[in-house]
C-alpha positions as CSV (number, residue, x, y, z in Angstrom):
1,M,0.1,0.0,0.0
2,N,1.5,3.3,-1.0
3,E,1.6,6.3,1.1
4,R,-1.6,8.4,0.9
5,T,-1.9,12.1,1.6
6,F,-5.3,13.8,2.3
7,E,-6.1,17.2,3.7
8,N,-8.8,18.6,6.1
9,P,-9.4,22.4,5.5
10,Q,-11.8,22.5,8.5
11,T,-8.9,21.6,11.0
12,R,-6.2,22.7,8.8
13,E,-4.6,19.3,8.8
14,R,-2.4,17.6,6.2
15,A,-2.0,13.9,6.9
16,T,0.1,11.3,5.1
17,L,-0.6,7.6,6.1
18,V,3.0,6.4,6.1
19,E,2.3,2.8,7.6
20,S,-1.1,1.1,7.4
21,A,-2.2,-1.7,9.7
22,L,-2.8,-3.8,6.5
23,Q,0.9,-3.9,6.0
24,N,2.1,-5.0,9.4
25,G,-0.5,-7.4,10.6
26,G,-2.4,-4.7,12.7
27,K,0.7,-3.9,14.8
28,R,0.2,0.0,14.2
29,S,-1.0,2.7,12.2
30,V,1.4,5.5,11.5
31,L,0.6,9.0,10.1
32,D,2.6,12.1,9.6
33,I,0.3,15.1,10.1
34,E,1.1,18.8,9.5
35,V,-1.1,21.4,11.4
36,G,-1.4,24.9,10.1
37,V,-1.8,27.9,12.5
38,G,-5.1,27.8,14.3
39,G,-5.5,24.1,13.5
40,G,-6.4,21.4,15.8
41,V,-9.1,18.9,16.6
42,M,-12.2,18.8,19.0
43,G,-12.2,16.5,22.1
44,H,-12.5,12.8,21.3
45,F,-11.1,9.5,22.6
46,H,-10.1,6.1,21.0
47,D,-11.7,2.9,22.4
48,L,-9.0,0.5,21.1
49,H,-5.6,2.0,20.7
50,Q,-3.0,4.0,22.4
51,E,-1.9,7.2,20.4
52,Q,1.7,8.4,20.4
53,I,2.5,11.9,19.3
54,E,6.1,12.7,18.4
55,V,6.7,16.4,17.5
56,L,8.8,16.6,14.7
57,A,8.7,20.5,14.1
58,G,6.9,23.4,16.1
59,V,4.9,22.8,19.3
60,I,1.6,21.0,19.9
61,E,-0.8,22.0,22.9
62,V,-2.4,18.7,24.0
63,T,-5.0,18.3,26.7
64,I,-5.5,14.9,28.1
65,D,-8.3,14.3,30.6
66,G,-8.4,18.0,31.2
67,V,-4.7,18.6,31.9
68,T,-3.0,20.8,29.2
69,R,0.8,20.6,28.3
70,Q,2.9,21.9,25.4
71,V,4.9,19.5,23.7
72,R,7.8,20.5,21.5
73,A,10.0,19.3,18.7
74,G,11.8,16.1,20.0
75,E,9.3,15.4,22.8
76,R,6.3,13.0,23.0
77,A,3.0,12.7,24.4
78,V,1.2,9.3,24.9
79,I,-2.6,9.0,25.1
80,E,-4.0,5.7,26.5
81,P,-7.3,4.2,25.3
82,G,-10.4,5.8,26.9
83,Q,-8.6,9.1,27.7
84,A,-10.5,12.1,26.3
85,H,-8.2,14.4,24.6
86,T,-7.8,17.3,22.3
87,W,-4.9,19.0,20.5
88,R,-4.0,22.1,18.5
89,N,-1.1,23.8,17.0
90,G,0.5,25.8,20.0
91,S,2.1,28.4,17.7
92,T,0.3,31.5,16.4
93,T,2.9,32.0,13.7
94,D,4.2,28.7,12.4
95,P,2.8,25.3,11.3
96,M,3.8,22.3,13.3
97,R,4.4,18.7,12.3
98,F,4.0,15.5,14.2
99,R,4.1,11.7,13.8
100,G,1.1,9.8,15.3
101,T,1.6,6.3,16.1
102,F,-1.7,4.2,17.0
103,V,-1.1,0.9,18.6
104,P,-2.4,-1.5,17.8
105,G,-3.0,-0.5,14.3
106,H,-6.5,-0.4,13.1
107,P,-7.7,-0.1,9.4
108,G,-11.0,1.1,10.5
109,F,-9.5,4.1,12.1
110,E,-7.5,4.9,9.0
111,A,-10.7,4.6,6.9
112,A,-12.5,7.0,9.5
113,I,-9.7,9.7,9.0
114,Q,-9.8,9.3,5.2
115,V,-13.5,9.8,5.0
116,L,-13.7,12.5,7.5
117,F,-11.1,14.5,5.6
118,G,-13.1,13.9,2.4
119,L,-16.3,15.3,3.9
120,A,-14.4,18.2,5.3
121,R,-13.0,18.9,1.8
122,D,-16.6,18.7,0.5
123,G,-18.1,21.2,3.0
124,Q,-19.8,18.3,5.0
125,T,-18.3,19.1,8.3
126,R,-19.3,21.5,11.0
127,S,-17.2,24.2,12.6
128,N,-16.2,21.8,15.2
129,G,-14.7,19.3,12.6
130,F,-17.5,16.5,12.9
131,P,-19.8,15.7,10.1
132,K,-22.9,17.5,9.5
133,R,-25.0,14.4,9.2
134,L,-25.3,12.3,12.2
135,D,-25.4,9.1,10.5
136,D,-22.0,10.0,9.0
137,L,-20.7,10.6,12.4
138,A,-22.2,7.2,13.6
139,L,-20.3,5.4,10.8
140,L,-17.0,7.1,11.8
141,V,-17.6,6.2,15.5
142,K,-18.2,2.4,14.3
143,W,-15.0,2.3,12.0
144,N,-12.9,4.2,14.5
145,R,-14.2,2.5,17.6
146,G,-14.0,5.9,19.5
147,L,-16.3,8.7,20.4
148,P,-16.3,12.6,20.6
149,S,-16.0,13.7,24.0
150,G,-18.4,16.1,25.8
151,P,-22.0,16.4,25.3
152,L,-22.0,14.2,21.9
153,R,-21.0,11.1,24.0
154,L,-24.4,11.0,25.3
155,L,-25.5,9.8,22.1
156,A,-23.4,6.7,22.2
157,P,-26.4,4.4,22.6
158,V,-27.9,5.4,19.4
159,F,-24.8,5.5,17.2
160,G,-24.9,1.7,16.7
161,W,-28.4,2.0,15.3
162,L,-27.7,4.9,13.2
163,A,-24.7,3.0,11.7
164,R,-26.6,0.1,10.9
165,R,-29.3,2.1,9.3
166,A,-26.7,4.0,7.3
167,E,-25.2,0.7,6.1
168,A,-28.6,-0.7,5.1
169,R,-29.2,2.5,2.9
170,G,-25.9,2.2,1.2
171,R,-24.3,5.3,2.7
172,A,-21.4,3.5,4.2
173,A,-20.6,2.0,0.8
174,E,-20.9,5.3,-0.8
175,L,-18.6,7.1,1.5
176,L,-15.8,4.4,1.4
177,R,-16.0,4.3,-2.4
178,R,-16.1,8.1,-2.8
179,Y,-13.0,8.6,-0.6
180,G,-11.0,5.6,-1.6
181,A,-11.1,3.7,1.7
182,E,-12.9,0.6,0.7
183,E,-9.8,-1.7,1.0
184,L,-9.4,-0.4,4.7
185,V,-13.0,-1.6,6.0
186,A,-13.4,-5.3,5.8
187,P,-16.9,-6.3,4.9
188,S,-17.5,-7.8,8.5
189,I,-16.9,-4.0,9.7
190,S,-18.8,-2.1,6.9
191,S,-21.8,-4.3,6.5
192,S,-22.4,-6.3,9.7
193,A,-24.3,-5.3,12.9
194,A,-22.6,-2.4,14.7
195,T,-19.9,-3.3,17.1
196,R,-20.1,-3.0,20.7
197,P,-20.8,0.7,22.2
198,A,-17.6,2.4,23.0
199,T,-16.7,3.2,26.6
200,A,-17.9,6.4,27.7
201,A,-15.2,9.0,27.9
202,R,-14.3,10.8,31.2
203,A,-15.4,14.4,31.4
């Protein structure tokens, strides 16, 4: 699988998938991400994998379970499964770059990122970076096995149903095909009943 680069104008991210879990038996997913001034992501958490952030250039401001710190070039931050977190470019003048390593690797997570960035390019995400359509968000939650933190996590019980409905109506297949992520989501993930509900994030 060749490297893939995709951009999210909403969050000002440019991500390159440098190592897919499909290449290494699911050991890790690795992305190099450049974040423009003012760029960052809203609060969320991952149900399955640990996220390691290694800053390559600039400074990133990371908040993990309510604790904020700045991580500079040559330093790392580690986010464990279930930890609510958010991050943003910590500079007001320069872009920053980091390598994100997700252990274990997860093709569904890779697909969720690729589809989310595609939706953002097509103007189908809100100012907070999440999809405008709730069924699209439910599909991303299912593929990614994680949830937004904050008030949206209260919708966790209905996301499984919404994802199943979106699959039955062909929305999942449409998004995967449109944004070139079909090979990342196995049929058992894209068309079967929704996976177990993700754990609720801590406030």
